[in-house]
N, CA, C and O of each residue as an XYZ file, in Angstrom:
448
protein
N      88.129    136.116    177.276
C      89.839    136.112    176.997
C      90.697    135.857    178.342
O      90.823    136.420    179.429
N      91.115    134.941    177.827
C      92.300    134.912    179.049
C      93.852    134.740    178.973
O      94.378    134.164    178.021
N      94.444    135.176    179.844
C      95.855    135.515    179.507
C      96.780    134.380    179.891
O      96.773    134.299    181.119
N      97.487    133.567    179.408
C      98.603    132.404    179.823
C      99.809    132.900    179.634
O     100.367    132.938    178.538
N     100.397    133.411    180.962
C     101.453    133.442    181.401
C     102.877    132.040    181.639
O     103.423    132.124    182.739
N     103.247    131.242    180.996
C     104.153    130.642    181.371
C     105.674    130.622    181.724
O     106.668    130.737    181.007
N     105.572    130.498    182.627
C     107.729    130.657    183.221
C     108.148    129.342    182.845
O     107.511    128.367    183.243
N     109.288    129.203    182.022
C     109.768    127.636    181.513
C     111.495    127.904    181.222
O     112.114    128.963    181.117
N     111.837    126.852    181.165
C     113.247    126.555    181.227
C     113.388    126.900    179.591
O     112.526    126.561    178.781
N     114.863    127.780    179.157
C     114.937    127.887    177.925
C     115.295    127.222    177.079
O     115.205    127.668    175.935
N     115.747    126.129    177.258
C     116.143    124.898    175.983
C     114.518    124.390    175.682
O     114.108    124.080    174.563
N     113.795    124.380    176.784
C     112.422    124.432    175.965
C     111.601    125.166    175.319
O     110.578    124.609    174.920
N     111.750    126.293    175.088
C     111.091    127.144    174.232
C     111.133    127.034    173.053
O     110.250    127.782    172.632
N     111.768    126.410    171.984
C     111.253    125.923    170.626
C     110.170    124.660    170.414
O     109.530    124.298    169.426
N     110.255    124.137    171.831
C     109.240    122.724    171.533
C     108.208    123.406    171.957
O     107.164    123.137    171.364
N     108.129    124.325    172.914
C     106.583    125.025    173.581
C     106.212    125.684    172.138
O     105.456    125.084    171.373
N     106.555    126.448    171.934
C     106.158    127.158    170.244
C     105.825    126.456    169.306
O     104.721    126.775    168.866
N     106.564    125.166    168.515
C     105.769    124.371    168.150
C     104.316    123.529    168.195
O     103.456    123.416    167.321
N     104.369    123.062    169.359
C     103.413    122.425    169.996
C     102.245    123.791    170.496
O     101.122    123.468    170.881
N     102.549    124.914    170.453
C     101.271    125.726    170.639
C     100.842    126.034    168.889
O      99.762    125.799    168.348
N     101.489    126.342    168.572
C     101.153    126.751    166.787
C     100.781    125.159    166.173
O     100.089    125.097    165.157
N     101.194    124.078    166.732
C     100.626    123.066    166.089
C      98.568    123.147    166.490
O      97.595    123.141    165.735
N      98.694    123.209    167.912
C      97.417    123.606    168.347
C      96.471    124.442    168.132
O      95.260    124.288    168.290
N      97.215    125.588    167.664
C      96.148    126.784    166.735
C      97.035    128.053    167.499
O      96.886    129.152    166.965
N      97.493    128.027    168.103
C      97.986    129.463    168.577
C      98.947    130.364    167.540
O     100.066    130.099    167.100
N      98.252    131.302    167.359
C      98.799    132.300    166.460
C      99.591    132.850    166.844
O     100.603    132.881    166.144
N      99.601    133.417    167.843
C     100.668    134.651    168.373
C     100.947    134.365    169.689
O     100.022    133.849    170.316
N     102.223    134.612    170.412
C     102.846    134.838    171.918
C     103.759    136.042    171.763
O     103.932    136.767    170.782
N     104.373    136.080    173.138
C     105.190    137.251    173.253
C     106.090    136.471    174.321
O     105.567    136.085    175.366
N     107.672    136.201    174.012
C     108.501    135.833    174.510
C     109.318    136.818    174.897
O     109.674    137.725    174.145
N     109.725    136.679    176.307
C     110.970    137.849    177.287
C     111.783    136.858    177.892
O     111.437    135.848    178.505
N     112.862    137.271    177.644
C     113.840    136.522    178.733
C     113.656    137.081    180.253
O     113.331    138.250    180.462
N     113.888    136.157    181.275
C     113.865    136.275    182.329
C     114.667    135.878    183.373
O     115.609    135.104    183.198
N     114.312    136.438    184.671
C     115.704    135.523    185.466
C     114.781    135.796    186.768
O     114.051    136.739    187.074
N     115.094    134.664    187.362
C     114.200    134.522    188.986
C     114.507    133.360    189.395
O     115.053    132.539    188.658
N     114.216    133.142    190.563
C     114.129    131.940    191.489
C     112.713    131.569    192.433
O     111.886    132.288    192.992
N     112.853    130.301    192.329
C     111.574    129.609    193.241
C     111.911    129.019    194.208
O     112.784    129.571    194.876
N     111.513    128.006    194.575
C     111.958    126.981    195.819
C     113.403    126.827    195.667
O     114.127    127.280    196.554
N     113.825    126.342    194.822
C     115.470    126.109    194.557
C     116.337    127.026    194.934
O     117.437    126.569    195.245
N     116.148    128.710    195.048
C     116.365    129.705    195.734
C     118.258    129.770    195.180
O     119.218    130.202    195.819
N     118.216    129.183    193.837
C     119.614    129.653    192.967
C     120.719    128.005    193.058
O     120.386    126.980    193.652
N     122.003    128.218    192.292
C     122.687    127.211    192.586
C     123.656    127.692    193.152
O     123.593    128.836    193.601
N     124.858    126.880    193.272
C     126.414    127.297    192.912
C     126.978    126.729    191.788
O     126.612    125.653    191.316
N     127.958    127.500    191.300
C     128.605    127.231    190.240
C     130.083    127.035    190.033
O     130.610    128.064    190.456
N     130.961    126.251    189.609
C     132.504    126.462    189.645
C     132.993    127.045    188.272
O     132.714    126.658    187.137
N     133.833    128.127    188.696
C     134.224    129.065    187.120
C     135.602    129.249    187.652
O     135.742    130.270    188.326
N     136.559    128.563    187.516
C     138.274    128.581    187.113
C     138.436    128.391    188.887
O     139.130    129.066    189.648
N     137.818    127.595    189.106
C     138.071    127.060    190.343
C     137.630    127.741    191.690
O     137.803    127.449    192.873
N     136.944    128.839    190.989
C     136.175    129.891    192.025
C     135.125    129.258    192.449
O     134.988    128.395    191.582
N     134.222    129.098    193.267
C     132.590    128.847    193.556
C     132.024    130.171    193.434
O     132.905    131.026    193.337
N     130.789    130.645    193.407
C     130.241    131.190    193.343
C     128.868    131.697    193.469
O     129.113    132.662    192.744
N     127.585    131.877    193.783
C     126.390    131.622    193.563
C     125.602    132.362    192.801
O     125.776    133.564    192.603
N     124.451    131.502    192.209
C     123.974    131.895    191.046
C     122.488    132.157    191.821
O     121.761    131.217    192.143
N     122.208    133.327    192.028
C     120.636    133.798    192.671
C     119.656    133.644    191.865
O     118.718    132.878    192.084
N     119.770    134.291    190.947
C     118.588    134.281    189.790
C     119.177    133.425    188.422
O     120.293    133.535    187.915
N     118.074    132.559    188.012
C     117.986    131.572    186.934
C     117.295    132.127    185.951
O     116.175    132.637    185.987
N     117.980    132.004    185.132
C     117.769    132.324    183.564
C     116.349    131.192    182.888
O     116.460    130.007    182.576
N     115.228    131.969    182.833
C     113.975    131.620    182.422
C     113.330    132.093    181.388
O     113.296    133.318    181.508
N     112.850    131.785    180.523
C     111.749    132.555    179.850
C     109.841    132.462    179.844
O     109.072    131.512    179.700
N     109.629    133.900    180.067
C     108.175    134.428    180.017
C     107.366    134.436    178.767
O     107.245    135.454    178.085
N     106.774    133.216    178.447
C     105.998    133.055    177.292
C     104.327    133.375    177.564
O     103.481    132.714    178.167
N     104.245    134.635    176.874
C     102.617    135.104    176.964
C     102.051    134.896    176.085
O     102.447    135.281    174.984
N     100.655    134.053    176.280
C      99.647    134.445    174.983
C      98.413    134.385    175.395
O      98.088    133.788    176.422
N      97.655    134.960    174.678
C      95.984    135.311    175.023
C      95.422    134.214    174.199
O      95.953    133.613    173.264
N      94.094    134.049    174.793
C      93.341    132.582    174.231
C      92.014    132.936    174.474
O      91.710    133.773    175.324
N      91.238    132.368    173.804
C      89.459    132.446    174.039
C      89.622    131.273    175.197
O      90.441    130.366    175.349
N      88.561    131.674    175.877
C      88.268    130.676    177.059
C      88.301    128.888    176.896
O      88.893    128.065    177.594
N      87.473    128.702    175.763
C      87.248    127.337    175.140
C      88.520    126.897    174.536
O      88.602    125.714    174.206
N      89.523    127.685    174.344
C      91.191    127.115    174.042
C      91.687    127.018    175.122
O      92.664    126.268    175.098
N      91.421    127.521    176.286
C      92.420    127.625    177.477
C      93.209    126.207    177.766
O      94.422    126.003    177.810
N      92.221    125.392    177.929
C      93.169    123.642    178.250
C      93.191    122.879    177.311
O      93.019    121.694    177.596
N      93.406    123.238    175.850
C      94.278    122.621    175.225
C      95.388    123.127    175.200
O      96.356    122.367    175.180
N      95.597    124.600    175.193
C      96.457    125.744    175.625
C      97.582    124.763    176.729
O      98.681    124.240    176.546
N      96.894    124.830    177.593
C      97.921    124.723    179.101
C      98.217    123.084    179.095
O      99.054    122.567    179.835
N      97.285    122.246    178.008
C      97.997    120.608    178.075
C      99.355    120.741    177.349
O     100.388    120.279    177.835
N      99.316    121.339    176.259
C     100.147    121.461    175.375
C     101.636    122.071    175.925
O     102.728    121.809    175.422
N     101.349    123.093    177.274
C     102.645    123.642    177.413
C     102.985    122.673    178.705
O     104.149    122.274    178.746
N     102.326    122.356    179.496
C     102.507    121.498    180.843
C     103.338    120.495    179.890
O     104.550    120.577    180.086
N     102.863    119.349    178.671
C     103.486    118.216    178.633
C     104.306    118.478    177.352
O     104.347    117.593    176.497
N     104.886    119.511    177.191
C     105.992    120.085    176.159
C     107.223    120.202    177.521
O     108.129    119.389    177.705
N     106.946    121.429    178.351
C     107.567    121.977    178.962
C     108.279    121.133    180.105
O     109.480    121.312    180.307
N     107.576    120.244    180.832
C     107.933    119.226    181.510
C     109.426    118.389    182.043
O     109.233    117.360    181.394
N     110.262    118.227    182.498
C     111.261    117.369    182.111
C     111.397    116.687    183.685
O     112.360    115.923    183.746
N     110.801    116.781    184.678
C     110.284    116.080    186.311
C     111.385    116.784    187.247
O     111.538    116.625    188.458
N     112.087    117.575    186.396
C     113.174    117.841    187.721
C     112.631    119.944    188.072
O     112.139    120.813    187.352
N     113.014    119.906    189.276
C     112.828    120.711    189.825
C     113.314    122.239    188.854
O     114.351    122.285    188.193
N     112.556    123.118    188.936
C     112.981    124.996    187.988
C     112.067    124.263    186.753
O     112.327    124.644    185.612
N     110.946    123.165    186.934
C     110.237    123.651    184.897
C     109.758    124.549    185.198
O     109.184    124.826    184.145
N     109.398    125.631    186.147
C     108.466    126.380    185.717
C     106.980    126.790    186.046
O     106.477    125.837    186.641
N     106.153    127.723    185.917
C     105.030    127.720    186.154
C     104.347    128.316    185.496
O     104.933    129.139    184.791
N     102.834    128.248    185.358
C     101.743    128.880    184.249
C     100.901    129.595    185.495
O     100.279    129.096    186.434
N     101.071    130.563    185.222
C      99.834    131.723    185.201
C      98.716    132.163    185.059
O      98.897    133.376    184.961
N      96.989    131.842    184.934
C      96.285    132.339    184.090
C      95.575    133.871    184.686
O      95.526    134.035    185.905
N      95.005    135.024    183.684
C      94.474    135.388    184.196
C      93.502    135.965    183.113
O      93.789    135.945    181.916
N      92.021    136.618    183.736
C      91.330    136.870    183.209
C      91.805    138.363    182.306
O      92.271    139.314    182.934
N      91.644    138.418    180.958
C      91.480    139.847    180.018
C      90.171    140.545    179.865
O      89.280    139.876    179.343
N      89.931    141.584    180.171
C      88.782    142.151    179.715
C      88.551    142.374    178.573
O      87.521    141.961    178.040
N      89.261    142.922    178.079
C      89.366    143.527    176.390
C      90.595    143.043    175.624
O      91.650    142.879    176.236
N      90.513    142.816    174.367
C      91.630    142.434    173.681
C      90.890    143.458    172.496
O      89.735    143.393    172.076
N      92.355    144.748    171.988
C      92.067    145.124    170.628
C      92.861    145.022    170.016
O      93.972    145.094    170.542
N      92.761    144.786    168.502
C      94.220    144.838    167.460
C      94.169    146.456    167.171
O      93.101    147.042    166.997
N      95.351    147.058    167.143
C      95.407    148.260    167.142
C      95.274    148.451    165.831
O      94.375    149.231    165.515
N      96.064    147.845    164.745
C      95.710    148.072    163.083
C      94.476    147.760    162.668
O      94.364    147.803    161.443
N      93.476    147.450    163.280
C      92.100    147.071    162.351
C      91.170    147.726    163.599
O      90.254    148.454    163.216
N      91.342    147.504    165.316
C      90.186    148.418    166.120
C      89.674    147.055    165.884
O      88.753    147.063    166.701
N      89.634    145.932    165.354
C      88.630    144.436    166.229
C      89.083    144.421    167.548
O      90.153    144.837    167.992
N      87.781    143.688    168.348
C      87.527    143.417    169.988
C      87.499    142.309    169.714
O      86.988    141.749    168.744
N      88.303    141.740    170.946
C      87.681    140.285    171.480
C      88.421    139.342    170.661
O      89.504    139.567    170.122
N      87.731    138.242    170.610
C      88.152    136.751    169.920
C      88.675    137.377    168.611
O      89.547    136.718    168.045
N      88.387    138.253    168.170
C      88.204    138.528    166.686
C      89.825    139.064    166.821
O      90.559    138.652    165.923
N      90.309    139.739    167.616
C      91.445    140.630    167.618
C      92.698    139.869    167.953
O      93.790    140.255    167.535
N      92.542    138.629    168.813
C      93.580    137.724    169.360
C      93.527    136.969    167.744
O      94.255    136.010    167.486
């Protein structure tokens, strides 16, 4: 089992959710987060005053998938979340030792 954690731009969430559903992802966890990468924030103008935005709003999408389904999931996220601009995000891949569905006690792939 693999945990795919994708940090994406907020306006891409609905598209990413729809594409993941189309390829067979049955559930995901979505969290609103803030952070920065190489762009190190930016400056904005509000009522004539310039101020620095150091942490950019992003969306963290977490999906647990079977090993055989990983590449299809990654391709779907990369294709959909890519705008070609700085700040598109990152994808992190982690191994899961075990997954347990609390309601039924199912384990492994059956729990996902």
